[in-house]
C-alpha positions as CSV (number, residue, x, y, z in Angstrom):
1,M,1.0,28.5,33.3
2,I,-2.4,27.6,31.8
3,D,-1.6,26.3,28.3
4,Q,-4.8,25.1,26.6
5,V,-8.2,25.4,28.2
6,F,-10.5,22.4,27.5
7,A,-14.3,22.2,27.7
8,A,-15.2,19.0,29.6
9,P,-19.0,19.0,30.0
10,K,-20.1,16.1,32.2
11,H,-23.9,16.0,31.6
12,A,-24.5,18.9,29.2
13,E,-25.8,18.1,25.7
14,L,-22.9,17.1,23.5
15,D,-23.8,19.5,20.8
16,E,-24.0,22.4,23.3
17,G,-20.6,21.6,24.9
18,L,-18.9,21.2,21.6
19,C,-20.3,24.4,20.2
20,F,-19.1,26.2,23.2
21,A,-15.6,24.8,22.7
22,L,-15.6,25.7,19.0
23,E,-16.8,29.3,19.7
24,N,-14.1,29.9,22.2
25,Q,-11.3,27.9,20.5
26,L,-11.1,25.5,23.4
27,G,-9.9,21.9,23.5
28,F,-12.6,19.4,24.0
29,E,-12.8,16.4,26.3
30,I,-14.9,13.5,24.8
31,P,-17.2,12.3,27.6
32,S,-19.0,9.2,26.1
33,F,-16.5,6.4,26.5
34,Y,-16.3,6.3,30.3
35,D,-19.5,4.2,29.9
36,A,-19.0,0.5,29.2
37,K,-22.0,0.4,26.9
38,N,-20.4,2.9,24.5
39,L,-17.1,0.9,24.6
40,E,-19.0,-2.3,23.7
41,N,-20.9,-0.7,20.9
42,S,-18.4,1.9,19.8
43,E,-18.9,2.2,16.1
44,P,-22.0,4.5,16.2
45,E,-20.3,6.8,18.8
46,I,-17.1,6.9,16.8
47,A,-19.0,7.9,13.7
48,R,-20.9,10.5,15.6
49,Y,-17.8,12.1,17.0
50,T,-16.0,11.9,13.6
51,R,-18.9,14.0,12.1
52,L,-19.2,16.4,15.0
53,L,-15.4,17.0,15.3
54,A,-14.7,17.5,11.6
55,S,-14.3,21.2,12.0
56,H,-12.6,21.1,15.4
57,R,-8.9,22.0,15.2
58,A,-8.1,22.3,19.0
59,P,-6.6,19.3,20.8
60,L,-8.9,16.5,22.0
61,S,-8.9,14.6,25.3
62,M,-11.1,11.6,26.4
63,H,-12.1,10.0,29.6
64,G,-11.6,6.3,29.8
65,P,-13.9,3.8,31.6
66,I,-14.5,4.4,35.3
67,I,-16.9,1.9,36.9
68,D,-15.5,-1.2,38.6
69,M,-12.2,-1.0,36.8
70,N,-9.1,-2.7,38.2
71,V,-6.4,-3.8,35.7
72,V,-4.3,-5.4,38.4
73,S,-7.1,-7.1,40.3
74,L,-6.3,-10.4,42.1
75,D,-9.4,-11.8,40.5
76,P,-8.3,-12.8,37.0
77,K,-11.8,-12.3,35.5
78,V,-12.0,-8.8,36.9
79,R,-8.5,-8.1,35.6
80,E,-9.3,-9.5,32.2
81,A,-12.5,-7.4,31.8
82,S,-10.8,-4.2,33.0
83,R,-7.9,-4.7,30.6
84,L,-10.3,-5.3,27.7
85,R,-12.1,-2.0,28.5
86,Y,-8.8,-0.1,28.7
87,K,-7.7,-1.5,25.4
88,Q,-11.0,-0.6,23.8
89,A,-10.6,3.0,25.1
90,I,-7.0,3.2,23.8
91,D,-8.1,2.0,20.4
92,I,-11.0,4.5,20.2
93,A,-8.7,7.4,21.3
94,K,-6.3,6.6,18.5
95,Q,-9.1,6.4,15.9
96,L,-10.3,9.9,17.0
97,N,-6.8,11.4,17.2
98,V,-7.1,12.1,20.9
99,R,-4.1,13.7,22.5
100,Y,-4.8,12.8,26.2
101,L,-6.7,9.7,27.5
102,I,-7.6,9.8,31.2
103,F,-7.9,6.8,33.5
104,H,-8.5,6.8,37.3
105,S,-5.6,5.8,39.5
106,Q,-7.6,2.8,41.0
107,W,-6.3,3.5,44.5
108,S,-8.3,1.8,47.2
109,P,-8.2,2.3,51.0
110,I,-8.0,-1.4,51.3
111,Y,-4.4,-1.6,50.1
112,P,-2.8,-0.1,53.3
113,A,-4.8,-2.6,55.4
114,I,-3.1,-5.6,53.7
115,E,0.4,-6.6,54.5
116,N,2.6,-5.2,51.7
117,G,-0.6,-4.3,49.9
118,V,0.6,-0.9,48.6
119,E,3.9,-2.3,47.4
120,H,2.3,-5.3,45.5
121,W,-0.4,-3.0,44.0
122,T,2.2,-0.5,42.8
123,D,4.5,-3.2,41.4
124,A,1.7,-4.7,39.4
125,L,0.6,-1.3,38.1
126,V,4.1,-0.4,37.0
127,E,4.4,-3.6,35.1
128,Y,1.0,-3.1,33.4
129,W,1.7,0.6,32.4
130,Q,5.2,-0.1,31.2
131,R,3.8,-2.8,28.9
132,I,1.0,-0.4,27.6
133,V,3.6,2.3,27.0
134,E,5.8,0.0,25.0
135,E,3.1,-1.8,23.0
136,E,0.5,1.0,22.5
137,L,2.1,4.4,22.8
138,Q,5.6,4.6,21.4
139,D,4.8,5.5,17.8
140,G,1.9,7.9,18.3
141,N,0.8,11.2,19.8
142,L,-1.4,9.7,22.6
143,T,-0.5,10.4,26.2
144,I,-2.3,8.5,29.0
145,L,-3.0,10.5,32.2
146,I,-3.5,8.9,35.6
147,E,-6.2,10.8,37.6
148,N,-6.5,10.9,41.3
149,F,-9.9,9.6,42.6
150,L,-10.0,8.1,46.1
151,D,-6.3,8.9,46.7
152,P,-5.6,10.6,50.0
153,N,-2.3,12.1,48.8
154,P,-0.2,12.1,45.6
155,E,2.4,9.5,46.8
156,S,1.2,6.4,45.0
157,M,0.6,8.3,41.7
158,L,4.1,9.9,42.0
159,R,5.8,6.5,42.6
160,L,4.0,5.0,39.6
161,L,5.0,7.9,37.3
162,Q,8.6,8.0,38.5
163,R,9.1,4.3,38.0
164,V,7.5,4.1,34.6
165,S,9.2,7.3,33.6
166,S,7.7,7.9,30.2
167,P,6.5,11.1,28.4
168,H,3.5,9.0,27.4
169,L,2.3,8.5,31.0
170,K,1.6,11.6,33.1
171,A,-0.8,12.9,35.7
172,C,-4.2,14.5,35.7
173,L,-5.2,16.3,38.9
174,D,-8.9,16.4,39.7
175,T,-9.7,19.3,42.1
176,G,-13.1,18.0,43.1
177,H,-11.7,14.6,44.1
178,V,-9.0,16.3,46.1
179,N,-11.7,18.3,47.9
180,I,-13.5,15.1,49.0
181,F,-10.9,12.5,49.5
182,S,-7.7,14.3,50.5
183,T,-6.7,16.5,53.5
184,L,-4.2,18.3,51.2
185,S,-5.2,21.3,49.0
186,P,-5.2,21.2,45.2
187,I,-2.2,23.5,45.3
188,D,-0.3,21.0,47.5
189,W,-1.1,18.3,44.9
190,V,0.3,20.5,42.1
191,R,3.5,21.1,44.0
192,E,3.9,17.4,44.8
193,L,3.2,16.1,41.3
194,N,5.4,18.8,39.9
195,R,6.6,18.1,36.4
196,Y,4.4,15.0,36.1
197,I,1.2,16.9,36.0
198,V,0.1,18.1,32.5
199,Y,-3.7,18.3,32.8
200,I,-6.2,19.4,35.4
201,H,-9.9,18.5,35.8
202,A,-11.1,21.7,37.5
203,H,-14.4,22.0,39.3
204,N,-15.8,22.7,42.7
205,N,-18.1,20.9,45.3
206,D,-19.2,21.0,48.9
207,G,-16.6,18.6,50.1
208,Q,-19.1,15.7,50.4
209,I,-20.4,14.8,46.9
210,D,-18.6,15.0,43.6
211,T,-21.2,17.2,41.9
212,H,-18.9,19.0,39.4
213,E,-20.1,22.5,40.2
214,A,-18.9,25.8,38.7
215,F,-15.7,27.3,40.1
216,D,-17.6,29.7,42.3
217,N,-20.0,27.1,43.7
218,G,-18.3,25.2,46.5
219,I,-15.8,25.3,49.3
220,L,-12.6,25.3,47.2
221,D,-10.8,28.6,46.7
222,M,-10.7,28.3,42.9
223,S,-9.5,31.9,42.5
224,G,-6.4,31.2,44.5
225,F,-5.9,27.9,42.7
226,L,-6.2,29.5,39.2
227,N,-3.8,32.3,40.3
228,H,-1.2,29.6,41.4
229,V,-1.5,27.6,38.2
230,A,-1.3,30.7,36.0
231,L,2.0,31.7,37.5
232,L,3.7,28.3,37.3
233,P,6.7,28.0,35.0
234,Q,5.5,24.8,33.4
235,K,2.6,24.5,31.0
236,I,-0.6,22.7,32.3
237,H,-3.8,22.2,30.4
238,L,-7.0,23.2,32.3
239,A,-10.2,21.2,31.6
240,I,-13.3,22.7,33.0
241,E,-15.2,19.6,34.0
242,T,-18.6,20.8,35.1
243,S,-22.0,19.2,35.2
244,S,-23.9,21.8,33.1
245,L,-23.3,24.2,30.3
246,A,-24.1,27.1,32.5
247,A,-21.4,26.0,35.0
248,L,-18.9,25.6,32.1
249,E,-19.6,29.1,30.8
250,S,-19.3,30.8,34.2
251,S,-16.2,28.9,35.1
252,F,-14.6,29.8,31.8
253,K,-15.4,33.4,32.4
254,M,-13.8,33.2,35.8
255,T,-10.5,32.0,34.2
256,Q,-10.2,35.1,31.9
257,P,-8.4,37.4,34.4
258,Y,-5.8,34.6,35.2
259,L,-5.1,34.1,31.5
260,T,-4.6,37.8,31.2
261,L,-2.4,37.8,34.3
262,Q,-0.1,35.1,33.0
263,H,0.2,36.8,29.6
264,E,1.2,40.0,31.3
265,Q,3.5,38.2,33.7
266,Y,5.5,36.4,31.0
267,A,5.4,39.2,28.5
268,S,7.2,41.4,31.1
269,K,10.1,38.9,31.5
270,S,13.3,39.4,29.5
271,F,14.8,36.4,27.9
272,L,17.9,38.2,26.8
273,I,21.2,36.5,27.8
């Protein structure tokens, strides 16, 4: 079932997106710290969010750095820089009392082309995330989510999450990325990731460019997808990750019948033994 809905505006004005979240009692996904310049000069941004979020009582999420990140790169300089950026994002998330911090999976099509490439990459990622869980996440409320990006299927993410096996490391499904880079449907991904998926970046596109359109503007059947998620037994957060405030508003409106559906569905069940 859809647990908490989050507003995750990509390019809308911050004040507008946050006001929409406050008005509708939504969670809010902080968008600024995917950008390295805001990680490098974080104090003004942290102060701004502290002020803006003072009256926000719903849960917070945050997107970590995206561009050129590879925490298990074979190049030690790239690896060092990527780990620094991830550490900066984790520290900021803790300061802002963020519940979910999202990082891309880092999957690359080059790995299957290298002998034992997938195995070596997975082993290195498992070692890295196990250390992060042990050193950074054991004593707090923060959960890190691994999000599909270039991944053709859920297999590598699933192997990573199974091997680390921590409540502090889970999956974020991005429907737009699935639409472009995978031959499977978003529903297939939900089924495969199963209990490891706790959060969804929901948006639509034309299957070619990751434009973060409204739910009804693209080739994905978002109505069928919302219906599937609403009737799942486990709780999953739904983040509406759209490129404009108008797309956020229309997509949120489109979720309403499915929130009603799940309420009626579960209210009709008897839990008497």
